[in-house]
Structures are given as C-alpha cells and as structure tokens.
C-alpha positions in Angstrom: 170.2 151.8 188.3 172.4 151.6 185.2 171.8 148.0 183.6 175.0 147.9 181.4 177.4 148.4 184.5 175.6 148.8 188.0 177.3 152.1 188.3 174.6 153.2 190.8 173.1 156.4 188.0 170.0 155.8 186.5 169.1 154.3 183.3 167.6 156.9 180.8 164.1 157.0 180.9 163.1 154.4 178.5 160.8 154.9 176.1 156.9 153.6 176.7 156.5 153.2 172.9 157.7 149.3 171.9 157.8 148.0 168.4 159.4 144.5 168.1 159.6 142.3 165.2 160.5 138.9 164.1 162.1 138.1 160.6 159.9 137.9 157.7 159.9 134.0 157.2 160.7 132.6 153.8 157.8 131.1 152.4 159.2 128.1 150.4 159.0 126.2 153.9 156.7 125.3 156.4 157.2 127.1 160.1 159.0 124.9 162.2 160.4 124.5 165.8 162.9 127.5 165.2 160.5 130.0 163.6 158.1 128.8 166.4 160.5 129.7 169.1 161.3 133.2 167.7 157.7 134.3 167.2 156.6 132.5 170.6 159.6 134.6 172.2 158.3 137.8 170.4 154.7 136.8 171.5 156.0 136.7 175.3 157.9 139.9 175.1 154.9 141.9 173.7 152.6 140.4 175.9 155.0 141.7 178.8 155.7 144.9 177.7 151.9 145.2 177.3 151.2 144.4 180.9 154.0 147.0 181.9 151.8 149.8 180.7 154.3 149.9 177.4 151.9 151.2 173.9 153.5 147.9 171.8 153.5 147.2 168.4 154.4 143.7 167.1 154.8 142.5 163.5 155.7 139.6 161.9 155.2 138.4 158.0 156.9 136.5 155.1 159.7 136.9 152.5 158.0 136.1 149.3 160.2 137.6 146.6 163.7 135.9 144.9 165.0 133.3 142.6 164.2 130.1 144.7 160.5 131.3 145.0 160.3 131.6 141.2 161.7 128.2 140.5 159.7 126.4 143.0 156.3 127.9 141.9 157.3 127.2 138.5 158.2 123.2 139.8 155.0 123.2 141.7 153.0 124.7 138.6 152.0 127.8 140.0 153.2 131.5 139.2 155.1 133.0 141.7 152.2 135.1 143.3 149.9 131.7 143.5 152.7 130.1 145.3 153.1 132.6 148.1 149.2 132.4 148.5 149.5 129.3 148.7 151.9 128.6 151.4 150.6 131.9 153.6 148.1 130.2 155.6 150.6 127.5 156.9 152.3 130.4 158.9 149.2 132.1 160.4 147.3 129.1 161.3 150.4 127.7 163.2 150.9 131.3 164.9 147.1 131.1 165.9 147.8 127.1 166.9 150.7 128.8 169.3 148.6 131.9 170.5 150.6 134.5 169.0 148.8 137.7 169.0 150.7 140.1 166.4 149.7 143.5 165.5 150.5 143.1 161.4 151.6 140.5 159.6 153.7 141.9 156.7 153.8 140.4 153.0 156.6 141.5 151.0 154.3 141.3 147.8 151.9 143.9 149.0 151.7 147.2 147.2 152.5 149.0 150.6 155.8 147.2 151.1 156.7 147.5 146.9 156.5 151.6 147.6 158.4 151.8 150.9 161.4 149.6 149.3 161.2 152.1 146.0 161.4 155.1 148.7 163.9 154.0 150.4 166.1 153.0 146.9 165.3 156.6 145.4 166.7 158.3 148.7 169.8 156.2 149.0 170.1 156.5 145.4 170.0 160.6 145.4 172.2 160.3 148.2 175.0 159.1 145.7 175.2 155.7 147.3 174.0 153.3 144.6 175.9 153.0 141.6 176.2 150.7 138.5 178.4 148.1 138.0 179.5 144.3 137.2 179.7 141.3 139.7 181.5 138.6 139.1 181.4 135.9 142.2 179.8 132.7 143.9 176.0 132.9 144.7 173.8 130.4 146.8 170.6 130.4 145.4 169.2 129.0 148.6 170.8 131.7 151.0 170.1 134.3 147.9 173.6 135.3 149.3 177.0 136.5 147.3 180.2 135.3 149.4 183.3 136.4 148.6 186.5 134.4 148.4 187.7 135.6 151.6 184.9 133.8 153.5 184.9 130.7 151.7 188.9 129.2 152.1 188.7 127.7 149.0 185.5 125.6 149.3 182.5 125.9 147.0 180.3 125.2 149.3 178.0 128.1 150.8 179.2 128.4 154.4 175.7 129.1 156.2 173.8 126.0 154.6 176.1 124.0 152.8 174.8 123.7 149.0 177.1 124.1 146.0 177.4 127.7 144.8 177.1 129.4 141.7 179.6 131.2 139.8 177.6 134.4 138.5 178.7 137.4 136.5 175.9 140.0 135.8 175.5 143.8 135.5 174.2 144.8 138.9 173.8 148.0 141.2 175.9 148.5 144.0 175.2 150.0 147.4 178.2 151.6 148.8 178.2 150.0 152.3 181.9 150.4 152.6 181.3 153.8 153.4 179.3 153.6 156.6 181.7 150.9 158.2 183.2 153.6 160.8 180.1 155.1 161.4 178.5 151.7 162.2 181.4 150.8 164.6 180.5 154.1 166.3 177.3 153.5 166.9 177.9 150.0 168.3 180.4 151.6 170.6 178.0 154.5 171.9 174.9 151.9 172.2 175.8 148.8 174.4 172.4 147.4 173.7 172.5 147.6 170.2 173.1 143.9 169.8 172.0 141.5 172.3 173.1 139.4 173.7 176.2 141.2 174.5 178.4 138.2 173.5 177.2 138.8 169.9 179.0 142.0 169.7 182.2 141.3 169.3 181.5 138.7 166.3 179.7 141.5 164.3 182.4 144.3 164.9 185.5 141.8 164.1 183.6 141.1 160.7 182.9 145.0 159.8 186.9 145.4 161.0 187.9 143.0 157.9 186.6 145.4 156.0 183.1 145.9 154.2 182.6 145.4 150.7 179.7 147.3 148.7 176.8 145.4 148.6 175.0 144.0 145.0 171.5 144.8 145.6 169.7 144.4 142.2 169.4 141.0 139.8 168.6 141.2 136.1 168.4 137.1 135.3 165.2 136.6 136.9 161.9 138.6 137.3 160.4 137.8 140.6 161.2 140.6 142.5 160.1 144.7 143.0 161.7 146.7 140.1 163.9 149.5 140.5 162.8 152.8 138.8 166.3 154.0 138.0 167.7 150.7 136.9 165.5 149.6 134.0 165.4 145.4 133.7 167.0 145.2 137.2 164.8 143.8 140.3 165.5 144.8 144.2 168.0 141.9 145.5 166.6 140.4 148.6 168.1 142.4 151.4 166.6 146.0 150.3 163.6 144.4 149.6 163.3 142.0 152.7 165.0 144.4 155.3 162.9 147.3 154.4 159.6 145.6 155.7 160.5 146.7 159.2 159.6 150.1 158.1 156.7 149.6 155.7 154.6 147.9 158.7 154.8 151.7 160.7 154.4 153.7 157.6 157.7 154.7 156.4 156.0 155.1 152.8 152.6 157.0 153.7 151.9 157.5 157.0 154.3 159.9 158.7 152.3 160.2 161.9 152.6 156.4 162.7 156.0 156.3 161.6 156.8 159.0 164.3 155.3 157.2 166.9 156.4 153.7 166.1 159.9 153.8 164.8 161.5 157.5 165.6 160.0 157.6 169.1 160.0 153.4 170.2 162.5 151.3 171.7 162.4 149.5 168.2 163.6 145.8 168.6 164.4 143.1 165.7 164.5 139.6 167.4 166.2 137.1 164.9 168.3 134.1 164.7 172.1 134.3 165.1 172.1 133.1 161.7 170.9 136.5 160.4 172.7 138.5 162.4 175.1 140.0 160.2 172.4 141.1 157.7 170.4 142.8 160.5 173.6 144.4 162.6 175.7 145.5 159.4 173.5 145.7 156.3 170.5 147.2 157.7 172.0 149.8 159.6 174.2 150.9 156.9 171.3 151.2 154.9 169.4 153.3 157.4 172.4 155.5 157.9 172.6 156.0 154.3 168.8 157.1 154.0 168.8 159.3 157.1 166.8 157.3 159.4 166.8 156.3 163.1 169.0 153.0 163.4 166.6 149.8 165.6 167.5 150.2 169.3 168.3 146.6 169.7 168.8 143.5 167.6 168.2 140.5 169.5 170.0 137.0 168.0 169.1 133.6 169.4 170.5 130.4 169.1 169.4 127.4 167.3 167.7 124.4 168.4 168.8 120.8 168.1 166.5 117.7 168.7 167.7 114.8 171.1 171.0 116.3 170.9 171.4 116.2 167.2 170.6 118.6 164.1 167.4 118.7 162.9 167.2 116.5 159.8 164.1 115.0 157.7 166.2 112.3 156.8 166.8 111.7 160.4 163.1 111.9 161.2 163.8 114.3 164.2 162.3 117.3 163.1 160.3 118.9 165.7 156.5 119.6 164.4 155.1 122.2 166.7 151.4 121.0 165.9 152.7 117.4 167.4 154.1 118.7 170.3 151.3 121.1 171.0 149.0 118.3 170.6 151.0 116.2 173.4 151.4 118.6 175.7 149.3 121.6 175.2 149.9 125.2 173.9 151.3 126.7 177.1 153.8 123.6 178.5 155.1 123.8 174.9 155.6 127.5 175.0 157.4 127.5 178.6 159.5 124.6 177.8 161.3 126.6 174.5 161.7 129.6 176.6 163.1 127.8 179.9 165.1 125.2 178.5 167.7 127.7 176.4 169.2 130.7 177.9 168.3 133.3 174.5 171.3 133.5 172.8 172.3 129.8 173.2 171.6 127.0 171.3 168.8 124.6 173.0 168.2 120.8 172.8 164.3 119.6 172.4 164.3 116.5 174.6 161.3 114.4 175.3 162.8 113.6 178.7 163.3 117.1 179.3 160.0 118.3 178.4 158.1 116.2 180.3 160.7 116.6 183.4 159.6 120.1 183.1 156.2 119.7 182.8 155.9 117.5 185.7 158.1 119.0 188.2 157.8 122.8 187.4 154.4 123.1 186.2 152.5 120.1 187.7 154.4 120.1 191.0 155.7 123.4 191.6 152.7 125.5 190.6 149.8 123.1 189.8 150.1 121.6 193.7 150.3 125.4 195.2 146.9 126.0 193.6 145.6 122.6 194.4 146.8 122.7 197.9 145.7 126.3 198.4 142.0 125.8 197.1 141.9 122.6 199.0 142.6 124.0 202.4 140.5 127.0 201.9 137.6 125.0 201.0 138.2 122.3 203.8 138.9 125.5 206.7 136.6 128.1 205.5 134.3 126.5 202.7 136.0 128.5 199.8 134.7 131.9 201.3 137.5 134.6 201.9 137.7 135.5 205.6 139.2 138.7 207.0 143.2 139.1 207.4 144.3 138.9 210.9 147.8 140.6 212.4 150.5 140.0 209.7 153.8 138.1 211.2 157.3 138.4 210.0 157.4 135.5 207.9 154.5 137.3 205.7 156.7 140.5 205.3 159.2 138.4 204.1 157.2 137.1 201.4 156.0 140.4 200.4 159.6 141.9 200.4 160.5 138.7 198.0 157.8 139.6 195.6 159.4 143.1 195.4 162.5 141.9 194.9 161.2 139.3 191.9 159.4 142.2 190.0 162.7 144.3 189.8 164.5 140.8 188.6 162.4 139.6 186.1 161.9 143.2 184.6 165.8 143.3 184.3 165.9 139.7 182.7 162.9 140.9 180.4 165.1 143.8 179.0 167.7 142.0 178.0 165.5 139.3 176.8 166.8 136.6 179.4 163.6 134.6 179.3 164.9 131.4 181.1 166.3 133.6 183.9 162.9 135.8 184.4 161.1 132.3 184.7 163.5 131.2 187.0 163.0 134.0 189.2 159.3 133.6 188.9 159.9 130.3 190.0 162.0 131.3 193.3 158.3 132.8 194.3 156.5 129.7 193.6 158.7 127.8 195.9 159.0 130.7 198.5 155.2 130.1 198.8 155.4 126.7 199.0 157.8 126.8 201.8 155.6 129.1 203.0 152.9 126.5 203.4 155.1 124.0 205.2 156.4 126.6 207.6 153.0 127.9 208.8 151.3 124.7 208.6 147.5 125.6 208.1 146.5 122.2 209.2 147.8 122.4 212.5 146.6 125.9 212.9 143.1 124.8 212.0 143.1 122.4 214.8 143.0 125.1 217.4 140.1 127.8 217.4 142.3 130.6 219.0 144.6 130.6 215.5 141.7 130.8 213.2 142.3 134.6 212.7 146.0 133.6 211.9 144.8 130.7 209.7 142.8 133.0 207.6 145.9 135.2 207.3 148.1 132.6 205.9 145.5 131.2 203.2 144.6 134.9 201.9 148.6 135.4 201.5 148.7 132.1 199.5 145.7 133.5 197.4 147.3 136.8 196.9 150.2 135.0 195.9 148.7 132.9 193.4 147.0 136.0 191.9 150.3 137.6 191.3 152.0 134.3 189.8 149.3 134.2 187.5 150.2 137.9 186.5 153.7 136.9 185.9 153.0 133.9 183.7 150.6 135.0 181.7 152.7 136.5 178.9 154.2 132.8 178.9 151.0 130.5 179.4 148.0 132.8 179.3 145.5 129.9 179.1 147.0 128.8 182.1 147.2 132.2 183.6 143.5 132.3 182.8 142.7 129.0 184.7 144.3 130.0 187.5 142.2 133.4 187.8 138.8 131.1 187.1 140.2 129.1 189.9 140.8 132.0 192.3 136.9 133.0 191.4 137.4 136.1 188.8 137.0 136.4 185.4 139.7 138.1 184.1 141.0 139.0 180.5 144.8 138.6 180.6 145.2 140.3 177.9 144.3 143.6 179.2 146.1 143.0 182.3 148.7 145.8 183.9 151.2 145.9 186.2 149.0 148.4 188.7 147.0 145.0 189.3 149.6 143.5 191.4 151.4 145.8 193.2 149.3 145.8 196.2 147.9 142.7 198.4 144.1 143.7 198.8 142.5 141.8 195.5 140.5 139.3 198.0 137.5 141.3 199.6 136.0 139.3 202.6 133.1 136.8 201.4 134.8 136.5 197.8 133.9 133.1 196.7 136.5 130.9 195.3 136.6 128.7 192.3 136.7 125.0 192.3 140.1 123.3 191.8 141.6 121.6 188.9 144.4 120.4 187.8 146.0 122.7 185.0 148.9 120.8 184.3 148.4 117.1 184.8 151.4 114.9 185.4 152.8 112.9 182.4 153.3 109.3 183.0 156.3 107.7 181.2 156.6 104.1 180.4 159.4 102.8 182.9 162.4 101.1 180.5 162.8 97.3 181.8 166.2 97.3 183.5 168.6 93.9 182.4 169.4 91.9 185.7 173.0 92.5 186.0 174.7 89.6 184.7 178.0 89.9 186.7 178.1 89.2 190.4 178.5 92.7 192.2 181.8 93.3 193.7 182.8 96.3 195.7 186.6 97.2 195.1 188.4 98.9 197.9 185.7 98.8 200.5 185.6 101.4 203.4 184.0 101.5 206.6 181.4 104.1 207.3 183.6 105.6 209.8 186.2 105.9 206.8 183.3 107.9 204.9 182.6 109.8 207.8 186.2 111.8 207.8 185.3 113.2 204.7 183.1 116.7 205.0 181.1 117.2 202.0 179.3 120.7 201.4 176.9 122.4 199.1 178.6 125.5 198.3 177.1 128.0 196.1 179.2 129.5 193.0 179.8 133.1 193.6 182.4 133.8 190.6 184.4 131.8 188.5 187.8 132.7 186.2 190.4 131.0 184.2 193.6 130.4 186.2 196.2 132.5 184.5 198.8 130.2 182.3 196.3 127.3 182.7 194.1 126.4 180.3 192.7 123.7 182.0 191.9 125.0 185.1 189.4 127.4 186.6 189.2 129.0 190.1 186.0 129.1 191.5 184.8 131.5 194.6 182.6 129.6 196.6 180.3 130.1 199.9 180.1 127.3 202.2 177.3 128.8 204.8 179.9 130.3 207.0 183.2 131.3 204.5 184.2 132.2 201.2 186.9 130.1 199.9 188.7 129.4 196.4 188.5 126.1 194.9 190.9 125.2 191.8 189.3 122.8 189.2 190.8 121.4 186.2 187.3 121.4 184.0 187.9 124.9 182.0 187.4 122.6 178.9 184.1 121.1 179.6 182.9 124.5 180.6 183.9 127.3 177.6 181.1 129.1 179.3 182.2 129.3 182.6 180.4 132.4 183.7 177.1 130.5 183.5 177.8 128.5 186.4 177.6 131.9 188.9 174.9 131.4 191.0 174.7 127.7 190.9 175.1 125.3 193.9 177.2 122.0 193.6 179.2 119.7 196.2 182.4 120.3 197.6 185.1 118.3 200.1 185.0 121.0 202.7 188.0 119.3 205.1 190.6 118.7 202.2 193.9 119.9 202.8 194.8 123.4 201.2 196.9 123.1 198.3 198.1 125.3 195.3 197.8 125.0 191.7 199.5 126.8 189.0 200.0 129.7 192.0 196.5 129.7 193.0 195.4 128.4 196.6 192.7 125.8 196.4 190.6 125.3 199.4 188.8 122.4 198.9 187.5 119.9 195.7 184.5 120.1 193.8 182.6 116.8 193.2 182.3 115.8 189.7 181.2 113.2 187.5 183.1 111.6 184.5 181.3 109.6 181.8 181.5 109.2 178.0 180.5 112.8 177.5 183.0 114.2 179.6 183.3 115.8 183.2 180.3 117.2 184.9 180.0 119.3 187.9 177.4 117.7 190.6 174.3 120.1 190.7 172.2 120.8 193.6 168.8 122.0 193.9 168.9 125.7 194.7 166.4 125.4 197.1 169.1 123.8 199.2 171.0 126.2 201.7 174.9 126.8 201.3 176.3 125.0 204.0 174.0 121.8 204.1 176.1 118.9 204.9 176.1 115.6 202.3 175.7 112.6 203.7 
C-alpha cells in the first residue's frame, strides 16, 4: 500500500540498492553523543536494510579543510594535514567502540576527493553557473558560513552558534544558486519523501521562497583547501568541497560502473542533524541540478540532544561521553536507549534515570526475563532438548498472525526512519509472548502427562518467537542478538542474517539442544534516595467517603485522534475509545502539547460518567485526567498493554 497517503495503490517497486551516508564530521572537535547518535542510527538502518536483502553501502568520514582547521593546527603546533591526521583515530576508535560497521570512511584531504571536487566545479563552471564577483558580508569562522542581513535581524552574532561575526570583503567566485530555486521547489513537491521527517519540508520550502541568493564558493584569504583550476589563488569554499564527498565515495571521479550502481540506481539517503538541513536540502540539490546529476532520494534530519533537560556544555560539565556510557551500560543498551528514547526528527534528552528505567524495564524485564523463563522451563520440563510439536490451537495462530503484522509495521517505520516506533512494534511482540506464557501456563500443563504434547507446542512457540525477536533486534543490538542465538543453541553470524530466516516457524528440529540461560541485560541497581520525614502533620482537606469516590467512573481510554478546536487556542478535541463506545472529550491542554498528533495511540484516564457539556460549540463527553506541577499540565498515561475500557479503582 502507498506509504504516503494510504490510498490503496501499490508503492513503486523499491530499489534493492541502498546507499546511506552520515555527515562528514568536522575534525576540530571530538565525537560526542550527537555524532554518535547520527552514526548509530545510520548503522542500524544499514544493518536492517542488509537483513532485508538489499545491497547496501554505508559511508561516514571527516571534513578536514577550512580556516578554522588551519588556525587550530597553527595554534597546536601542527601543519593542517598533521592536525587532521592526528584527529582521525578519535573518530575511527569511537565508531569501533559503538560497533559501527561502515563500508567506507572518507576524508576530504584524500586525492580521490580532490579530483571529484575539481570535476564538479569544472562541470558547473562550463554550464555557466559560476562567475567572478566580490563578496562583502558577515562571516562566521566557526561555522564557515556567510550570513545575509535578512537572517541576522540587526544582530552581529551567528544565528547558528552564537559567536561574533566578522565583516569580510574579498574577491570571490559565486555559484548561481538562485537559478535553480523553481526546479528545486518542483522536485520537493513531486517527491514527498525527499525531506524526512515530513514536518521539515515546510521549513525548507519557506526558506527557498524567501528568495535564494547566489552562493560564494571560493576564498582567497587562507590556503587550506582544494585549489580551483579556473580561479588562480582561490580555494574551494566549504560546501562545494564537503558536500561532494557523497559522490566521491561511490566513484564519481573515476569509477562510472560503481557510480551508476551506488548513486544512479540506489535509494540514496543522507542522514544529518537538523542544523545542517538547509545546506543538504538546498545548496547540495542546486549543485547537483547544475551538474546534471541525480538528486538524493531522501535527506533525513534528526533532532538535538540535551542532558538532564539542559543544553550540553563543558562549563556545566554535563556533556555525555559515549565511552563512559558504554562502560556503564554496555554498547547495546546505549544504542537501544538513543534510538528508543527520541522519535527521529525530534529532540531527545539523555537522562540517567531514563536510561536505567529503560534497561531495567524493557531490556531486563521484558526481553531478558522472557528468554530466561523460556529456557528455564524448557530445561526443567524437557532437559533442554527440543521435542515435537503437537496440535496448534487458536492462541498459537494469534501469535503468528501478530508477528506477520509486526514485520509490516517495522518495515514501514524503518522506511521513514522511525526507529522508536519500530522498536515499540518489536516490543509489542515481546509483550505478547510474555502474555502467552501467562495464558498457556506451562507449569500447569507440566503437571498432567496428558498435556505433555501441548506443553511441547507452547515451549516451541516461545523458542521460535525468541529466534525471531533476536533477528528483529539485531540491527539495534547485534551483540545481544548473538547472545540470544547462542542461548537458543545456534551459532549464527548476525551480520549475515536475512529476512527469509524468520518467515517460517520451523527452525527448531526435534532433538536440538538448547543452550544455557544467562542474563543478557543485568538489572541496574539504583541507590535509593533518603526521604526526609514530613515536618507537618498530615491533614486531608475536604475528605470524602469511599461511597463518594465510587460515584466517579474512571476508565482507561485509547486516543484515536486529536485536533484543535476552531477559534480556541487552548482547547484540543480528542476522539477516544472507552472499550465500548467512541466519544469526544474536549480538554484545555493545547499549550502543553504543541505536537498533539503524537498523542494518537496513547492510553490515558478519563472520567466517563461526567455530564456532557459544550465548549466552544464542541460536545465534551467526559474529562481527561491530568497532573499539574511547576512543569505544567500533563496527561496521565497508562501502559499500552492495558485494555481500553479498563476501570480505574
């Protein structure tokens, strides 16, 4: 089905070649949690696409030219090349520690890249899209960007990094970017997935419609860069240099066969932070339009990370060091948290409490206990040796049908880089298997010899389910997936797993010996904070009797849809399902949920027997329960495993 509009039509056949890039990281700083997040997200996607049978190619690397590098190298007592050589191991070692498996690591100081930059400049120049002029304007050395006055609103500070701008006047060569504004707008309109998440499209479109200015692409006041053949004394300005790396790595300059496969006949995806979306979604496509090359298929922009609710800063000593986190929690838990905590495109907060909660609740309890319980029971009842299946019952079919649904859900989420939602779907299946244990009660079946065959079927369903779960989590947590397979008695290279491995339910042959159970995600013990004894005597204002409370009917409801109430900035109207009926509830919480559509699918509490009323012309058939503190008003969320209609007592 069409992913964009659910119109019922089939999507165009997807390309089985997949080319994925991270930004090239600037060498003047060490990698941090933000760069780790981008690279882990790219690694997970590359592993996933490979497991789906696609021919993938994954590129990362470093951006090594520019005035700031030249200045820093001189300050540190290095030549610019020596300084960049000195910094490269910081990135490669970090990616190794985070279990990143890239196909190519590109450096912009490599000869292959210099040749690519010269080639694209020559093509664009011959097309009449580069001309000589003079630039006078405000320039940020740190960001290596010129800013026109209409972006500064009278300020002399960089709108991106906040540092003071320098007034620069110099001869420069310009790229006629303004020429391609209409073509780019047309491309964005005709290709809905060109910018992901879709919420970022309007931001780019609005910027283009302001009017694109021609782009200064050369500098002659410093020398650390790629010389321009047709412009003696000038070096290539950062974006024509840096952005071309994506084509360099797949043979733009000297390997037409590779370039045709990896660029022209692949789904080409650039994964970046939202701070450089404008350069990738505007400058880069205009360069490619001028050069006559294919545009990337998707530019995917993720959000930023804070630490314990605050912007990360060395002065605040709250910068998250990936090495420290891996040492504390393990690489897989770190990878899992980053991609589960934040919806891709939204900002995320790195919180120690949240990390520990997710590890203990989702990894140790949900997944870890499922594995340990299953292997423990199989060993107890059958000595860890796989027995034959008996007759399948309806509950077994339900689990199998759910798995088929989960595969589709995960694939759809991964197409749109919705990692957190994909993991949520995987955990839906994990929760179902845990519930399956409670429903089938293997311990009760084991007491009656007549139920021995049924017991074998139940235990095999659980083992097969775990085999499939290991496949689904392998892109996110490859080491943990490997451990699950070992405990299930298989020696499997998770790097080479393919989707065909898990489409059927027959992996465990009779007589197969299961491995030994061992905790994969040990629980993290948290020191309890000492709570001071209350200094005031407890008094209850306006006490009520239990009979009074019993008059209030509170139900768990599922949010089906949310919209603004027309003409009322504070009101949202919720369509909810209470287990029996759909009803509309109006609530004055719009200011606290600006991204209210993200509430769809959540379960909350509502007073179900309140008199119906009208607010701004909209009928309200109940009241949603909220909390209020110094941080504002929040809905009271309920675990999604609780059924809509459940009574709150």
